[in-house]
C-alpha positions in Angstrom: -20.4 107.6 112.6 -16.6 107.3 113.1 -16.0 110.1 110.6 -18.6 112.3 112.2 -17.2 111.8 115.7 -13.7 112.4 114.4 -14.7 115.5 112.5 -16.6 116.9 115.5 -13.7 116.5 117.9 -11.3 117.9 115.4 -13.5 120.9 114.8 -13.6 121.6 118.5 -9.8 121.4 118.7 -9.4 123.8 115.7 -11.9 126.2 117.2 -10.1 126.1 120.5 -6.8 126.8 118.9 -8.1 129.7 116.8 -10.0 131.3 119.7 -7.0 131.0 122.0 -4.3 131.5 119.4 -5.4 134.8 117.7 -5.5 136.8 121.0 -2.2 135.2 122.0 -0.6 136.3 118.7 -1.7 139.9 119.3 -0.3 139.8 122.9 3.0 138.3 121.7 3.4 141.1 119.0 2.7 143.8 121.6 5.2 142.1 124.0 7.9 142.0 121.3 7.3 145.7 120.6 7.5 146.6 124.2 10.7 144.5 124.6 12.3 146.3 121.6 11.5 149.7 123.1 12.8 148.7 126.5 16.0 147.4 124.9 16.5 150.7 123.1 15.9 152.7 126.2 18.3 150.5 128.3 21.0 150.8 125.7 20.6 154.6 125.6 20.8 154.8 129.4 24.0 152.7 129.5 25.5 155.0 126.8 24.5 158.2 128.7 26.5 157.0 131.8 29.7 157.0 129.7 29.3 160.6 128.5 31.6 163.0 130.5 30.0 166.2 131.9 32.4 168.4 130.0 32.0 166.7 126.6 30.7 170.0 125.1 33.9 172.0 126.0 36.5 169.2 125.9 38.6 168.5 123.0 38.6 164.7 123.6 36.2 162.9 121.4 33.3 161.0 123.0 33.2 157.3 122.3 29.7 155.7 122.5 29.5 151.9 123.0 28.7 149.9 119.9 25.4 148.0 119.8 24.3 145.1 117.7 21.9 146.7 115.2 21.3 149.8 117.4 22.6 153.2 116.2 23.7 155.7 119.0 24.1 159.4 118.7 25.1 162.2 121.3 23.5 165.7 121.1 24.6 168.8 123.0 22.2 171.1 124.9 21.5 173.2 121.7 20.4 170.1 119.8 23.5 169.7 117.6 24.9 166.2 117.0 28.2 165.7 118.6 29.0 162.2 117.6 27.3 159.0 116.5 24.8 158.0 113.8 21.7 160.2 113.6 20.2 163.4 112.2 22.5 166.4 112.3 19.9 168.5 114.2 17.6 167.4 117.0 14.5 165.6 115.9 11.2 165.4 117.9 12.5 162.7 120.2 15.8 164.6 121.0 13.8 167.9 121.5 11.6 166.1 124.1 14.6 164.7 125.9 16.2 168.2 126.1 13.2 169.1 128.2 14.3 166.4 130.7 11.9 163.7 129.4 12.5 160.2 128.2 11.0 159.9 124.7 10.2 156.9 122.5 8.8 157.5 119.0 8.6 155.7 115.7 9.7 157.5 112.5 8.5 155.5 109.5 10.4 152.2 109.8 12.7 153.4 112.7 12.1 153.2 116.4 13.8 155.9 118.5 14.5 156.3 122.2 16.0 159.5 123.6 17.5 159.8 127.1 18.6 163.2 128.7 22.2 163.5 130.0 22.2 165.3 133.3 24.8 167.2 135.3 23.7 168.6 138.7 20.1 168.1 137.6 20.7 170.2 134.4 20.3 168.7 130.9 23.6 169.0 129.2 22.9 166.7 126.3 20.9 163.8 124.9 21.7 160.2 123.9 19.6 159.0 121.0 19.3 155.2 120.2 17.5 154.0 117.1 16.7 150.6 115.5 14.8 149.6 112.4 11.3 148.3 113.2 12.0 145.3 111.0 14.1 143.8 113.7 11.1 143.7 116.1 8.9 142.5 113.2 11.1 139.6 112.5 11.1 138.6 116.2 7.3 138.9 116.2 7.1 136.8 113.1 9.3 134.1 114.6 7.1 134.0 117.7 3.9 133.9 115.6 5.3 131.0 113.5 6.2 129.2 116.7 2.7 129.7 118.0 1.3 128.5 114.7 3.5 125.4 114.8 2.3 124.8 118.4 -1.3 125.2 117.3 -0.8 122.8 114.4 0.7 120.3 116.8 -2.3 120.6 119.1 -4.6 120.0 116.1 -2.6 116.9 115.1 -2.7 115.6 118.6 -6.4 116.4 118.7 -6.9 114.5 115.4 -5.1 111.4 116.9 -7.2 111.6 120.1 -10.3 112.0 118.0 -9.5 108.9 116.0 -8.9 106.9 119.2 -12.0 108.2 120.9 -14.1 107.6 117.8 -12.8 104.1 117.5 -13.7 103.4 121.1 -17.2 104.8 120.6 -17.8 103.1 117.3 -16.5 99.6 118.2 -19.3 98.8 120.8 -21.9 100.3 118.4 -20.6 98.0 115.6 -20.7 95.2 118.1 -24.4 95.9 118.8 -25.0 96.0 115.1 -23.4 92.6 114.6 -25.4 91.2 117.5 -28.6 92.6 116.0 -27.7 90.9 112.6 -27.1 87.6 114.5 -30.4 88.0 116.2 -32.1 88.5 112.9 -30.4 85.4 111.6 -31.8 83.3 114.4 -28.8 83.2 116.8 -30.3 84.0 120.2 -27.2 83.1 122.2 -25.7 86.6 122.0 -23.6 87.9 124.9 -22.6 91.6 125.1 -19.4 92.6 126.9 -19.3 95.7 129.1 -17.7 98.7 127.3 -17.7 101.3 130.1 -20.2 103.4 128.2 -23.4 103.3 130.2 -25.8 104.0 127.3 -24.2 101.4 125.1 -24.1 98.8 127.9 -27.8 99.5 128.6 -28.6 98.9 124.9 -26.5 95.7 124.9 -28.3 94.4 128.0 -31.7 95.2 126.5 -30.7 93.4 123.2 -29.5 90.4 125.2 -32.7 90.3 127.2 -34.7 90.5 124.0 -32.7 87.6 122.5 -33.4 85.5 125.6 -37.1 86.3 125.4 -37.3 85.5 121.6 -35.4 82.2 122.2 -37.8 81.3 125.0 -40.7 82.1 122.8 -39.4 80.2 119.9 -38.6 77.2 122.0 -42.1 77.2 123.5 -43.7 77.5 120.0 -41.6 74.6 118.8 -42.6 72.6 121.9 -46.2 73.4 121.2 -45.9 72.0 117.7 -44.3 68.8 119.0 -46.7 68.5 122.0 -49.7 69.1 119.8 -48.7 66.4 117.3 -48.3 63.9 120.1 -51.3 64.8 122.3 -53.8 65.2 119.5 -53.1 61.7 118.2 -55.0 59.9 121.0 -58.3 61.8 121.0 -58.2 61.8 117.2 -57.7 58.1 117.1 -60.5 57.6 119.6 -62.8 59.8 117.6 -61.9 57.9 114.4 -62.4 54.5 116.1 -65.9 55.5 117.5 -67.0 56.7 114.0 -65.7 53.6 112.3 -67.3 51.3 114.9 -70.6 53.2 114.5 -70.5 52.8 110.7 -69.9 49.0 110.9 -72.2 48.4 113.9 -74.8 51.2 113.9 -76.8 51.6 117.1 -80.5 52.4 117.1 -80.0 55.9 118.4 -77.5 57.8 116.2 -77.2 60.6 118.8 -75.1 58.4 121.0 -72.1 58.5 118.7 -72.7 62.2 118.0 -72.5 62.9 121.8 -69.4 60.8 122.1 -67.9 62.7 119.1 -68.7 66.0 120.7 -67.0 64.9 123.9 -63.9 63.9 122.0 -64.0 67.3 120.1 -64.3 69.1 123.4 -61.3 67.2 124.7 -59.3 68.2 121.6 -60.3 71.8 122.0 -59.3 71.8 125.7 -56.0 70.1 124.8 -55.2 72.7 122.2 -56.0 75.6 124.5 -53.8 74.2 127.3 -50.9 73.6 125.0 -51.2 77.0 123.6 -51.2 78.5 127.1 -48.1 76.5 128.0 -46.3 77.7 124.8 -47.2 81.4 125.2 -46.9 81.8 128.9 -43.5 81.5 130.6 -44.6 81.4 134.2 -47.6 81.9 136.5 -48.3 81.7 140.2 -49.0 78.1 141.4 -52.6 77.1 142.0 -54.2 74.4 144.2 -55.0 71.2 142.3 -56.9 68.2 143.8 -55.5 64.8 142.8 -58.5 62.7 143.6 -60.8 63.8 140.7 -57.9 63.7 138.3 -57.1 60.1 139.2 -60.8 59.2 138.8 -60.9 60.7 135.3 -57.6 58.9 134.5 -59.2 55.5 135.6 -62.3 56.3 133.6 -60.6 57.3 130.4 -57.8 54.7 130.2 -59.4 51.6 131.8 -61.3 50.7 128.6 -58.3 51.4 126.4 -56.1 49.0 128.4 -59.0 46.5 128.8 -59.3 46.1 125.0 -55.7 44.9 125.0 -56.3 42.5 128.0 -54.3 44.7 130.3 -55.5 45.8 133.8 -55.3 49.3 135.2 -54.9 49.8 138.9 -55.2 53.4 140.3 -54.5 53.8 144.1 -54.5 57.1 145.8 -55.7 58.7 149.0 -58.7 61.1 148.9 -58.5 64.8 149.6 -54.9 65.4 148.4 -54.1 68.9 147.1 -50.9 69.9 145.3 -49.5 73.1 143.9 -49.4 73.4 140.1 -50.0 75.7 137.2 -53.3 74.2 135.9 -55.1 70.9 136.4 -55.5 70.3 132.6 -51.7 70.6 132.1 -51.0 68.0 134.9 -53.7 65.8 133.4 -52.0 66.1 130.0 -48.7 64.9 131.6 -50.5 61.9 133.1 -52.2 61.2 129.7 -48.8 61.4 127.9 -47.3 58.8 130.3 -50.4 56.6 130.1 -50.2 56.8 126.3 -46.6 55.6 126.4 -47.5 52.8 128.7 -50.3 51.7 126.3 -48.1 52.0 123.2 -44.8 50.7 124.5 -45.5 49.0 127.8 -46.8 45.5 128.7 -49.0 44.0 131.4 -50.5 45.8 134.3 -50.3 49.6 134.5 -50.3 50.8 138.1 -50.8 54.4 139.2 -50.3 55.2 142.9 -49.9 58.2 145.1 -47.3 58.4 147.9 -47.4 61.3 150.4 -44.5 62.9 152.4 -44.4 65.9 154.6 -44.2 68.5 151.8 -44.6 66.5 148.6 -47.0 64.2 146.8 -45.5 61.6 144.4 -47.6 60.1 141.6 -45.9 56.8 140.5 -46.7 55.1 137.2 -45.3 51.6 136.5 -45.9 48.9 133.8 -44.2 45.7 132.7 -42.7 47.0 129.5 -39.0 46.8 128.3 -38.0 50.1 129.8 -36.3 53.2 128.6 -33.3 54.0 126.3 -30.2 55.6 127.8 -31.1 59.0 126.4 -34.4 59.1 128.5 -32.6 60.8 131.4 -31.6 63.7 129.2 -34.3 66.2 128.5 -32.6 67.6 125.4 -32.1 64.2 124.0 -35.7 63.2 124.6 -37.0 65.9 122.4 -35.8 64.2 119.4 -36.4 60.6 120.5 -39.4 59.3 118.6 -40.6 55.9 117.5 -37.9 53.2 117.3 -35.1 55.3 118.8 -36.9 55.7 122.1 -38.9 52.7 123.5 -41.2 55.1 125.3 -41.6 57.5 122.5 -42.1 61.3 122.6 -44.4 61.3 125.6 -41.6 61.4 128.1 -40.1 64.8 127.2 -43.6 66.1 126.7 -44.6 64.9 130.2 -41.4 66.4 131.6 -42.2 69.8 130.2 -45.8 69.7 131.4 -44.7 68.6 134.9 -42.1 71.3 135.0 -44.8 73.8 134.0 -46.7 72.6 137.1 -43.8 73.5 139.3 -42.9 69.8 139.8 -40.3 67.3 138.4 -40.4 64.0 136.6 -38.0 61.3 137.7 -37.2 58.0 136.1 -36.9 55.8 139.2 -36.4 52.5 137.4 -35.3 52.3 133.8 -36.7 48.8 133.3 -37.7 46.3 132.6 -40.9 47.2 134.5 -40.0 50.9 134.3 -41.1 53.3 137.1 -41.7 57.0 136.7 -42.4 59.4 139.5 -44.1 62.8 139.2 -43.1 64.8 142.3 -45.3 67.7 143.2 -45.4 70.1 146.1 -48.3 69.6 148.5 -50.6 72.6 149.0 -51.2 74.0 152.5 -54.3 72.7 154.1 -57.2 75.1 153.8 -59.8 74.5 156.6 -62.8 75.2 154.2 -61.5 72.6 151.7 -60.3 69.9 154.1 -63.8 68.6 154.7 -64.4 67.8 151.1 
């Protein structure tokens, strides 16, 4: 590209020099010829002023001024040469001057100017000035060479300018190429600097926006893999437990365990759909979510799990509370993630309560476990904290992402022991038709 831009600008410069230079050479040559003729005529006029009016009858010789490279001759009224360098008899130029006309002619390689000498408005003689045309030709050649040198200089300057301009044009394009290569290598943190070229800047901005979108998509796909691995463990474990229990202690009606298995499979299917939606959609408008039915489902699903470990579950919340979120299943997944952490890593009673303020509703979850590691307050650090490295496992970063997707925020109020987590959500405006429910 750089060679093409340089060649294009250089071709334009050469074309401009040729189109402007050729007519200029012609004009200069004509100007030199006219100046040569004018110089001959002026020298002849000056010489004619020094010719006495009685030169034809006087015995005193006439002295003509010497000219550099110009030959002067004086002719009488009959066309005979009196003195100077020229033909012995009048030529065409001298004959024309004897008729009281100023004549300029070229004979072969000689330029001639003839000026009449007057006395009381009568032609008494002619001064003839001549010069070889090679003198004017040499002047024209020197002027032509000077113009050619000037044109060559213009072309050299044009080549330098073309190189600089091509470099300025190619540099941002190469920068875009390097950013595209980085993007292909998985580096989505590219930043393009303004170049002053609107089209290149637009392309750079579009490339940076694409990189951000790809980075967001990749992060959400990675989050889906991690979230799915965590969230699918609990329903799979419940399904496995129900089937193993049925195999050891079969009930009279085998359809009961099949119905329970279908419920667990439906829960798995809903979980996968919601996690996929979270991974593939960056943002949606908030919707109204009622907390009461969600807390009832939480009590129903987790009470038995905690009871098998001899741990109580207390769920306290006012009725008819509406919040703004993305989708009820996502918020339910966040609560399930925190409840799963409380079951796996906590101890004693698990308490879920709802506290209302003017514009927010806070769902608080507490247990009597050992608490959180120092990295729990850092979302980026949480993403890699699993198992022994994080007392409350992978559920905390998952819950934080799910709550954030519901336009809320997750806050660790008390790190422990007896840790406390708040899910702060925005309260939805009261709708008269729904307030009576």
